[in-house]
N, C-alpha and C positions, 0 to 999 in steps of 0.2 A: 504494500500500500504506500510505502514511502513516507518521508517526513516533509515538513515545510521548511523552507530556507528563507530566513529574513536577512535583509541588508539595508544599508543606507544610514545607519546610525553614525554617531561621531560627536566630537566636542563642538558645541555651539554656544554663542553668547546669548544671554537673555534678550528677548526681542527678535531673535533670528528665526530662521525657518529650516526645516529638513523635510525630506520626502523618504519615507520608508517603503520598502518593497518586500513582498512575500510571494515566493513562487512554489507551486506544488504540482502534483499530478492531476490529471483530469478527474480521476476517481475521487479525489478529495474535494475539488471545486464543484463537481456536478451537483446542482440543485441544493447545495448546502449554503446555509447562512455562514458567513465568514466574519471573524472578529479580530480585533487587536486587543491584546491583554498587556497589562503592566504588572511587573513583579515588584512588589514593595519590599520594605526592609525585613519583613518576617517571611520572605520568600513565597508569600501567597500571590497567585496570579489572578488578577481581577479583570473582568471584561470592561473595557472603556468605550469601545465603539464597535458597532457591527453593521453589516449590510447584507440584505437578503439577496437571493440569486437574481431577483428582478430589479435590484438597485435601491430598495428602500433602506435608508440609513437611520441609525439612532446613536446618540452620544451620551456619555456621562456629563452631568451639568457643567463641571469645571472646564470642559474642553469645547463645549458648544460655541460655535462662532469662531473658533481658532483652528480646530482640526477638521479635516475632511477625509472621509473614507471613500474609496472607490474600488472598482474591480474591473478587470478585463477577462471575461470568461473564455474568450478565444485563446488567450495566452495563459490561462490558469494563474493569474497574477492578481494580487491584492495590494492596494496602496494606502498609505496614510500620509496626507499632506499636513504638516504641523507648522503653524504660523504663530507669531507672537509667543514664542516659547518662554516659559518661566522656570525658575530654578526648581520649583516643586514638580516639574514635569520630568526631572532627572530620574531615570530608572532603566531597566532592561525591558524592551518591548518584544512581545511574542505575537505570532498569529496562530490561529487555530479555527476550527469550526466552532459554531455556537449552537448548542453546548459543545464543549471541547471533548476531544478524544485523546486519551493519554499517548497513544502511539504516534500521534501527529506532531508532538512538540519538537521544535527545532532548537537551535542554540540561542536564538534571540539576537537582538542587536541593541547595543548599549547607547544610550543618549544621555551624556552628561551636559548639563546646562550651567555655564559659568555666569557669574554676576555681570 
């Protein structure tokens, strides 16, 4: 079934932007709602944004208006455009289906936001 591969993270200053990418196999993306998860200090991974197969998106309140989730089903790719980044956005970002499946977790991509 394979795993998901996240990329695009890196050090960014507060107020800056990043675009995260998640690539997976067609069997993972097919008709699944996909989401971006954030790993907090206690290593719990929480869903912060998700998008249905037909493009309906939902966001956690703290990122509404700043983050935009999108997907390209033909490329089995999920995106997260992050704008106006804040220090509290610093963490490791993962993608997975929503609800998640354990065997899909990848390595994540780290986003440190500096002052």
